[in-house]
C-alpha positions as CSV (number, residue, x, y, z in Angstrom):
1,M,-27.5,-14.1,12.9
2,F,-26.5,-10.7,14.4
3,D,-23.1,-10.9,12.7
4,S,-24.9,-11.6,9.4
5,I,-27.0,-8.5,9.8
6,K,-23.9,-6.4,10.7
7,N,-22.1,-7.6,7.6
8,R,-25.0,-6.7,5.4
9,F,-24.8,-3.1,6.7
10,Q,-21.1,-2.8,7.0
11,L,-19.4,0.5,6.1
12,R,-18.7,0.8,2.4
13,F,-16.7,3.6,0.7
14,K,-18.4,5.1,-2.3
15,N,-15.1,4.7,-4.3
16,R,-11.3,5.1,-3.9
17,E,-11.5,8.9,-4.2
18,F,-14.0,9.1,-1.3
19,A,-11.9,6.7,0.8
20,A,-8.8,8.8,0.1
21,R,-10.4,12.0,1.4
22,I,-11.3,10.2,4.7
23,L,-7.8,8.8,4.9
24,A,-6.1,12.2,4.4
25,G,-8.1,13.6,7.4
26,A,-7.1,10.6,9.5
27,L,-3.4,11.1,8.5
28,E,-3.4,14.7,9.6
29,D,-4.9,13.7,13.0
30,S,-2.2,11.0,13.4
31,F,0.7,13.3,12.9
32,K,0.4,14.5,16.5
33,K,1.0,11.0,17.7
34,I,4.3,10.6,15.9
35,K,5.3,14.3,16.4
36,V,5.4,15.4,12.8
37,E,6.3,19.1,12.6
38,K,4.9,21.5,10.0
39,K,7.4,23.6,8.1
40,K,10.2,21.3,9.3
41,D,9.4,17.7,8.3
42,E,9.3,16.6,4.7
43,L,6.6,14.2,3.6
44,L,6.9,11.6,0.9
45,I,3.7,10.0,-0.3
46,L,4.4,6.6,-2.0
47,G,1.4,5.0,-3.8
48,I,1.3,1.3,-4.6
49,P,-0.1,0.5,-8.1
50,R,-2.6,0.3,-9.2
51,G,-5.4,1.2,-6.9
52,G,-3.2,2.6,-4.2
53,V,-1.9,5.2,-6.7
54,V,-5.4,6.7,-7.1
55,V,-5.7,6.9,-3.3
56,A,-2.2,8.3,-2.8
57,D,-2.7,11.0,-5.5
58,I,-5.7,12.5,-3.6
59,V,-4.0,12.1,-0.2
60,Y,-1.0,14.0,-1.6
61,S,-3.1,16.8,-3.0
62,K,-5.1,17.1,0.3
63,L,-2.0,17.2,2.5
64,K,-0.2,19.6,0.2
65,S,-3.0,22.0,0.0
66,S,-4.3,21.9,3.6
67,S,-1.1,22.0,5.6
68,S,2.3,23.6,5.8
69,F,4.2,20.5,5.0
70,S,6.8,20.1,2.3
71,C,5.1,17.2,0.4
72,E,6.3,15.0,-2.5
73,F,4.6,12.3,-4.5
74,D,6.1,9.1,-5.9
75,I,5.1,5.5,-6.4
76,I,6.6,2.2,-5.2
77,I,6.1,-1.2,-6.9
78,P,5.9,-4.3,-4.7
79,R,4.2,-7.4,-6.1
80,K,2.2,-10.1,-4.4
81,L,3.6,-13.7,-4.8
82,G,0.6,-15.9,-5.6
83,A,0.2,-19.5,-4.6
84,P,0.6,-22.1,-7.4
85,G,-2.8,-22.7,-9.0
86,N,-4.4,-19.8,-7.1
87,Q,-3.0,-16.3,-7.7
88,E,-5.5,-14.8,-5.3
89,I,-3.8,-16.4,-2.3
90,A,-0.7,-14.4,-1.3
91,I,2.2,-16.6,0.0
92,G,4.3,-13.4,0.2
93,A,5.4,-10.4,-1.8
94,I,8.5,-9.0,-3.4
95,M,10.0,-5.5,-3.9
96,M,12.7,-5.0,-6.5
97,E,14.6,-1.7,-7.2
98,E,17.6,-2.1,-9.5
99,E,19.3,-5.2,-8.0
100,D,18.0,-4.5,-4.5
101,E,15.5,-7.2,-3.7
102,T,13.4,-7.4,-0.6
103,S,10.9,-10.2,-0.1
104,Y,8.4,-11.3,2.5
105,L,7.3,-14.9,2.7
106,N,4.4,-16.3,4.8
107,E,6.3,-19.4,5.9
108,D,3.3,-20.9,7.7
109,L,1.1,-20.7,4.6
110,I,3.9,-21.9,2.3
111,K,4.3,-25.0,4.6
112,E,0.5,-25.5,4.7
113,L,0.2,-25.4,0.9
114,D,3.4,-27.4,0.4
115,V,4.9,-24.8,-1.9
116,S,8.4,-25.7,-3.1
117,K,11.4,-23.4,-3.3
118,E,11.4,-23.9,-7.0
119,Q,7.8,-22.7,-7.2
120,I,8.6,-19.7,-5.1
121,E,11.6,-18.7,-7.3
122,K,9.5,-19.2,-10.4
123,E,6.8,-16.9,-9.1
124,K,9.4,-14.3,-8.0
125,A,10.8,-14.2,-11.5
126,I,7.3,-13.6,-13.0
127,Q,6.7,-10.8,-10.6
128,I,10.1,-9.2,-11.0
129,K,9.4,-9.0,-14.7
130,E,6.1,-7.3,-14.0
131,I,7.8,-4.8,-11.6
132,K,10.2,-3.9,-14.4
133,R,7.4,-3.5,-16.9
134,R,5.5,-1.2,-14.6
135,K,8.5,0.9,-13.7
136,T,9.1,1.6,-17.3
137,L,5.5,2.7,-17.8
138,Y,5.0,4.6,-14.5
139,R,8.4,6.0,-13.4
140,N,10.8,6.2,-16.3
141,S,12.0,9.7,-15.7
142,K,13.2,9.0,-12.1
143,S,15.8,6.6,-10.8
144,D,16.7,6.7,-7.2
145,Y,14.3,7.4,-4.4
146,D,14.8,10.3,-2.1
147,I,13.7,8.8,1.3
148,D,16.5,9.6,3.7
149,N,15.2,11.5,6.8
150,K,11.7,12.0,5.4
151,I,8.3,11.1,6.8
152,V,7.4,8.3,4.3
153,I,3.7,7.4,3.9
154,L,3.0,4.1,2.1
155,V,-0.5,4.2,0.6
156,D,-2.7,1.5,-0.7
157,D,-6.5,1.1,-1.3
158,G,-6.7,-1.5,1.5
159,A,-5.0,-4.5,2.9
160,A,-6.3,-8.1,3.2
161,T,-3.1,-10.0,4.1
162,G,-0.8,-7.0,4.0
163,A,1.9,-8.9,2.1
164,T,2.7,-6.2,-0.5
165,L,2.8,-3.5,2.2
166,I,5.2,-5.6,4.3
167,A,7.6,-6.0,1.4
168,A,7.4,-2.3,0.6
169,A,7.8,-1.3,4.2
170,R,10.9,-3.5,4.7
171,W,12.5,-2.1,1.6
172,T,11.7,1.5,2.6
173,R,13.1,0.9,6.1
174,M,16.5,0.2,4.5
175,K,16.5,3.7,3.0
176,Y,16.5,5.4,6.4
177,P,13.2,7.3,6.6
178,K,12.7,9.5,9.6
179,K,9.3,7.9,10.2
180,L,7.4,5.3,8.2
181,V,3.6,5.4,8.1
182,I,1.3,2.8,6.4
183,A,-1.9,4.4,5.3
184,I,-4.9,2.4,4.1
185,P,-8.6,3.1,4.0
186,I,-9.6,-0.4,5.2
187,S,-8.1,-3.5,6.8
188,T,-8.8,-6.1,9.5
189,K,-7.6,-5.8,13.0
190,D,-5.3,-8.9,12.6
191,T,-3.6,-7.5,9.5
192,I,-3.2,-4.0,11.2
193,E,-1.4,-5.7,14.1
194,I,0.9,-7.4,11.7
195,L,1.6,-4.2,9.8
196,K,2.3,-2.2,13.0
197,K,5.5,-4.3,13.4
198,E,6.7,-3.0,10.1
199,C,6.3,0.8,10.6
200,D,5.9,3.6,13.2
201,I,2.1,3.8,12.8
202,V,-0.7,2.4,10.8
203,V,-3.4,4.9,9.8
204,T,-6.8,3.6,8.5
205,G,-10.1,5.2,7.4
206,T,-11.9,2.4,9.2
207,T,-11.3,-1.1,10.5
208,A,-13.3,-4.2,9.5
209,S,-13.9,-5.1,13.1
210,S,-17.5,-6.3,12.7
211,V,-16.9,-8.5,9.6
212,T,-16.7,-12.2,10.2
213,V,-15.3,-13.1,6.8
214,F,-12.9,-10.7,5.1
215,K,-13.1,-11.9,1.5
216,S,-11.4,-9.0,-0.3
217,V,-10.8,-5.2,-0.1
218,A,-13.5,-4.8,-2.8
219,Q,-16.3,-5.8,-0.4
220,F,-15.8,-2.4,1.4
221,Y,-16.3,-0.3,-1.7
222,Q,-19.5,0.4,-3.5
223,G,-17.5,1.2,-6.6
224,F,-14.2,-0.7,-7.0
225,K,-13.5,-0.8,-10.7
226,Q,-10.2,-2.1,-11.9
227,V,-7.5,0.6,-12.3
228,D,-5.7,0.2,-15.6
229,D,-2.2,1.3,-16.7
230,E,-3.5,4.4,-18.4
231,K,-5.0,5.8,-15.2
232,V,-1.8,5.2,-13.3
233,I,0.3,6.8,-16.2
234,E,-2.0,9.8,-16.2
235,I,-1.4,10.4,-12.4
236,C,2.3,9.8,-12.8
237,K,2.6,12.2,-15.7
238,R,0.8,14.9,-13.7
239,N,3.3,14.3,-10.9
240,K,6.3,14.3,-13.4
241,L,7.3,10.7,-12.9
242,V,7.1,10.0,-16.6
């Protein structure tokens, strides 16, 4: 009963913009832990479409205006691999840039759901097509990523399983960042522990420590309206990606 009462009064962000401002403050505090140096280290903020781009845009603006860091904004486009018959269940994720594919598969879940290799490859093909579509819309004026020796901050609006962040982090690691940070307003303790293995530090606005059932990221927001292509394009245009 006590857990039920706690869940009713769990922390909820007003919206993504509010969560982003909290996250930006948490990031600045975390830089001491990983020895980020002002006026020396270059930061690269990478937002994950769609909701993560809204959060990343504000994080970028806050860090750029309130610190002495050299700070750039870009986006990265991983995609969740949905289970056959239920796209809400993530059996993994994929990141594709040119012909450079990085994927993460939850082998335990795949075995539990009895997902075949053929089904996985079919789902990969669908998501690669969507990645290419989004890249054309969101990032058509840029080609290569400038990641080498930079402090890279992967930003999303939250993480349930963390699948897309894992795929994005593994791909980013191969581009030789100086440090890799995963920044999310909300996640569970278990998912955070998984994500810690993929980066130098995970920074959150809060942790869903008192929630017995984590249904979705949306439950931690008062307003969590769907972000459409037009909103992401608007942000990308402002940051000269299209």
